[in-house]
C-alpha positions as CSV (number, residue, x, y, z in Angstrom):
1,X,17.0,-0.1,16.6
2,X,18.3,1.7,13.9
3,X,17.0,5.1,11.9
4,X,15.0,2.6,9.6
5,X,13.6,0.6,12.3
6,X,12.3,4.2,14.4
7,X,10.7,4.9,11.0
8,X,8.9,1.7,10.2
9,X,7.9,1.8,14.2
10,X,6.6,5.5,13.7
11,X,4.4,4.6,10.6
12,X,3.3,1.5,12.7
13,X,2.0,3.9,15.5
14,X,1.0,6.3,12.5
15,X,3.3,9.3,14.6
16,X,5.3,12.0,13.1
17,X,9.2,11.6,13.9
18,X,9.3,14.1,16.9
19,X,11.3,17.4,16.3
20,X,12.4,17.1,19.7
21,X,12.9,14.6,22.7
22,X,10.1,16.8,25.2
23,X,7.5,16.0,27.6
24,X,4.4,16.9,24.5
25,X,5.8,14.7,21.8
26,X,6.0,11.9,24.4
27,X,2.6,12.3,25.2
28,X,2.1,12.3,21.6
29,X,3.6,8.5,21.1
30,X,2.1,7.1,23.9
31,X,-1.6,8.1,22.6
32,X,-0.7,7.1,18.9
33,X,0.9,3.8,20.9
34,X,-2.0,2.7,22.8
35,X,-4.6,3.5,19.7
36,X,-2.8,1.4,17.3
37,X,-1.0,-1.5,19.1
38,X,-3.3,-3.9,21.2
39,X,-3.1,-5.0,24.4
40,X,-3.3,-8.5,24.2
41,X,-2.7,-12.3,25.2
42,X,-3.3,-14.6,22.0
43,X,0.1,-15.8,22.4
44,X,-0.5,-17.0,26.0
45,X,-3.5,-19.2,24.1
46,X,-1.6,-19.8,20.7
47,X,1.3,-21.5,22.0
48,X,4.0,-18.7,20.6
49,X,6.7,-18.0,22.5
50,X,7.3,-14.5,24.3
51,X,11.1,-14.2,24.3
52,X,11.8,-10.8,26.0
53,X,14.5,-9.3,24.2
54,X,14.3,-6.1,22.1
55,X,14.3,-7.9,18.3
56,X,11.9,-10.4,19.0
57,X,9.7,-7.8,20.7
58,X,10.0,-5.0,18.3
59,X,9.6,-7.5,15.5
60,X,5.9,-8.5,16.9
61,X,4.8,-5.4,16.6
62,X,6.2,-4.5,13.5
63,X,6.5,-7.6,11.4
64,X,4.0,-9.4,12.8
65,X,1.4,-6.6,13.2
66,X,0.7,-7.6,16.6
67,X,0.3,-6.5,19.9
68,X,1.0,-8.0,23.5
69,X,1.1,-7.4,27.5
70,X,3.2,-5.0,29.4
71,X,6.1,-7.1,29.2
72,X,6.3,-6.8,25.2
73,X,4.6,-3.6,24.9
74,X,6.3,-1.4,27.1
75,X,9.7,-3.5,26.5
76,X,9.1,-2.4,22.7
77,X,8.0,1.1,23.5
78,X,10.7,1.6,25.7
79,X,13.3,0.5,22.6
80,X,11.2,2.9,20.9
81,X,11.9,6.4,22.9
82,X,15.5,5.5,23.2
83,X,16.1,5.1,19.8
84,X,14.3,9.1,19.4
85,X,16.4,10.5,22.5
86,X,14.9,9.5,26.1
87,X,16.2,8.0,28.3
88,X,14.4,4.9,29.6
89,X,14.6,3.2,32.9
90,X,12.5,0.0,33.1
91,X,11.0,-0.4,36.9
92,X,8.9,-3.6,38.0
93,X,4.9,-3.1,39.7
94,X,2.8,-5.3,41.6
95,X,-0.7,-5.4,40.1
96,X,-3.3,-4.8,43.2
97,X,-6.2,-6.8,41.9
98,X,-8.5,-6.3,45.2
99,X,-7.6,-4.4,48.4
100,X,-4.5,-5.6,49.8
101,X,-3.8,-7.9,47.6
102,X,-0.8,-7.9,45.6
103,X,-0.4,-9.4,42.3
104,X,3.8,-11.5,42.1
105,X,6.7,-9.4,42.1
106,X,7.8,-7.9,38.5
107,X,4.1,-8.9,37.7
108,X,3.8,-5.3,35.5
109,X,6.4,-3.8,33.6
110,X,6.4,0.3,33.3
111,X,9.0,2.7,31.8
112,X,10.3,6.0,33.8
113,X,11.2,8.3,31.0
114,X,13.5,11.6,31.1
115,X,14.2,13.9,28.3
116,X,17.9,15.0,27.5
117,X,17.9,18.2,28.3
118,X,16.1,17.5,31.5
119,X,13.2,18.4,33.3
120,X,10.5,16.4,35.2
121,X,10.7,12.3,35.0
122,X,7.4,11.0,33.4
123,X,5.5,7.2,34.2
124,X,4.5,6.0,30.5
125,X,3.1,2.8,30.1
126,X,1.2,1.2,26.9
127,X,0.3,-1.7,28.6
128,X,-1.7,-1.5,31.2
129,X,-5.3,-1.9,29.2
130,X,-7.6,0.2,30.2
131,X,-5.6,2.8,31.6
132,X,-4.0,6.5,31.4
133,X,-3.7,8.0,28.1
134,X,-0.8,10.0,28.4
135,X,2.0,10.2,30.8
136,X,2.1,10.8,34.3
137,X,4.7,13.1,35.9
138,X,6.5,10.9,38.6
139,X,6.9,13.4,40.9
140,X,3.6,14.9,41.5
141,X,1.6,13.3,44.3
142,X,-1.8,15.7,43.6
143,X,-4.2,14.4,41.0
144,X,-3.1,14.2,37.2
145,X,-6.2,14.6,35.3
146,X,-6.1,12.4,32.1
147,X,-8.7,11.4,29.6
148,X,-9.0,7.7,30.9
149,X,-9.7,9.3,34.4
150,X,-8.7,11.2,37.7
151,X,-4.5,9.6,38.6
152,X,-2.6,10.3,41.5
153,X,1.0,8.7,42.5
154,X,0.6,8.2,46.1
155,X,3.7,7.2,48.7
156,X,3.6,4.0,51.1
157,X,5.5,3.1,53.7
158,X,7.9,0.6,52.6
159,X,9.1,3.2,50.1
160,X,7.7,2.3,46.8
161,X,4.4,4.1,45.1
162,X,1.3,3.6,44.4
163,X,-0.8,4.8,41.3
164,X,-4.3,4.8,41.5
165,X,-6.8,5.7,39.0
166,X,-10.1,7.4,40.4
167,X,-9.4,6.2,44.0
168,X,-8.6,2.8,43.5
169,X,-5.1,1.1,43.8
170,X,-3.8,0.1,40.1
171,X,-0.5,-1.1,41.2
172,X,2.4,-0.5,43.3
173,X,5.5,0.3,41.9
174,X,9.3,-0.5,43.2
175,X,11.6,2.8,41.7
176,X,14.6,0.2,41.5
177,X,16.0,-0.3,38.2
178,X,15.4,-3.8,36.1
179,X,16.4,-5.1,33.1
180,X,14.3,-7.1,30.6
181,X,15.4,-10.3,31.6
182,X,14.3,-9.5,35.3
183,X,10.7,-10.3,34.0
184,X,11.1,-13.5,32.4
185,X,10.4,-15.9,35.8
186,X,6.9,-14.2,36.5
187,X,6.5,-13.6,32.5
188,X,6.7,-17.5,32.0
189,X,4.3,-18.0,35.3
190,X,1.7,-15.9,33.8
191,X,1.2,-17.5,30.4
192,X,1.6,-20.9,32.3
193,X,0.5,-20.8,35.6
194,X,-3.7,-22.1,36.0
195,X,-3.2,-19.1,38.2
196,X,-2.8,-16.1,36.2
197,X,-5.2,-13.9,35.1
198,X,-3.5,-14.6,31.6
199,X,-4.0,-18.3,31.2
200,X,-7.8,-17.8,32.2
201,X,-9.0,-15.6,29.7
202,X,-8.9,-14.0,26.2
203,X,-8.3,-10.4,25.5
204,X,-7.6,-8.2,22.5
205,X,-8.4,-4.3,23.3
206,X,-7.0,-0.8,21.8
207,X,-8.2,2.9,22.5
208,X,-10.2,4.4,20.1
209,X,-11.1,7.6,18.3
210,X,-12.1,9.9,21.2
211,X,-11.1,8.2,24.2
212,X,-13.2,4.8,23.3
213,X,-12.7,1.3,23.6
214,X,-13.2,-2.1,20.8
215,X,-12.2,-4.7,22.8
216,X,-12.8,-9.0,21.5
217,X,-13.2,-11.0,24.9
218,X,-13.0,-14.7,23.2
219,X,-16.3,-14.4,21.0
220,X,-17.8,-11.3,22.4
221,X,-16.8,-8.1,20.8
222,X,-17.4,-4.8,23.1
223,X,-17.4,-1.7,21.7
224,X,-17.5,1.7,23.5
225,X,-17.8,5.3,22.7
226,X,-18.7,8.5,24.9
227,X,-22.0,7.9,25.9
228,X,-22.5,4.0,24.9
229,X,-21.9,0.6,24.6
230,X,-22.2,-2.0,22.1
231,X,-21.4,-5.2,22.7
232,X,-22.1,-8.0,20.0
233,X,-21.8,-11.8,20.2
234,X,-20.0,-13.7,17.4
235,X,-20.8,-16.6,16.5
236,X,-18.7,-18.6,13.8
237,X,-14.7,-18.5,13.2
238,X,-15.1,-16.8,10.1
239,X,-16.4,-14.2,12.2
240,X,-13.8,-14.0,15.3
241,X,-11.1,-13.8,12.7
242,X,-12.8,-10.8,10.7
243,X,-13.2,-8.6,14.0
244,X,-9.7,-9.5,14.8
245,X,-8.4,-8.5,11.4
246,X,-11.1,-5.5,10.9
247,X,-10.6,-4.2,14.5
248,X,-6.8,-5.2,15.5
249,X,-4.8,-5.0,12.0
250,X,-4.2,-9.0,13.2
251,X,-4.5,-11.9,10.6
252,X,-4.9,-15.5,12.1
253,X,-5.1,-18.6,10.9
254,X,-6.9,-20.3,13.6
255,X,-9.0,-18.7,16.3
256,X,-7.3,-18.8,19.7
257,X,-9.5,-20.7,22.9
258,X,-8.8,-20.2,26.4
259,X,-7.0,-23.4,27.6
260,X,-8.8,-25.4,30.4
261,X,-7.2,-24.5,33.9
């Protein structure tokens, strides 16, 4: 990313260019990203290609004003962080849908982030939906309190790490460095397999001010704020398209529909 693209990306997420690539700036950038760029799988149901290369990932966020799922969001966010001076390593994880059940290899992409002046390594993630608002300190094995919950990074016998939220395992992390191309096969599986959670449902979701969340799942719009939840059924295509536009800044010419298995 060149300087103009970096400035455009910062404008997209409503963040100022940080004076230093340090932990506090990383916290601010992750939070701004979560509030501005939605976690969404609309491309799966619109028949759009997902190309795991820097330019198309950044273009989707900047030019198309869209979001994506983990490969896209963390791939693009990693490019922004590198442009701003951080050292970024791609890591692979397997999502834990229930105790003892792991998703396929390369199921999730997360970022190991380090400042140029040394210090702690951080686990940054803007591609896991309702998750931590701030990066997690990678070497910390105690509870890490976050607006999104209480998180813990725990060692497991095979040398990997598990990330837990409020005591519940979220994903198992492999610490070996990866490249974007390593995730292509599982990304294709998520786009095409009837067993993938992304082909079975539609989701578009982002964090809102004060720790709330707005989510459009098919034709159901759910808004949560501190102490309350509101659910609205959208009956017409115009209402659905307006909800994408108003809540996520996404302009669509047709309503995406979840494909039959």
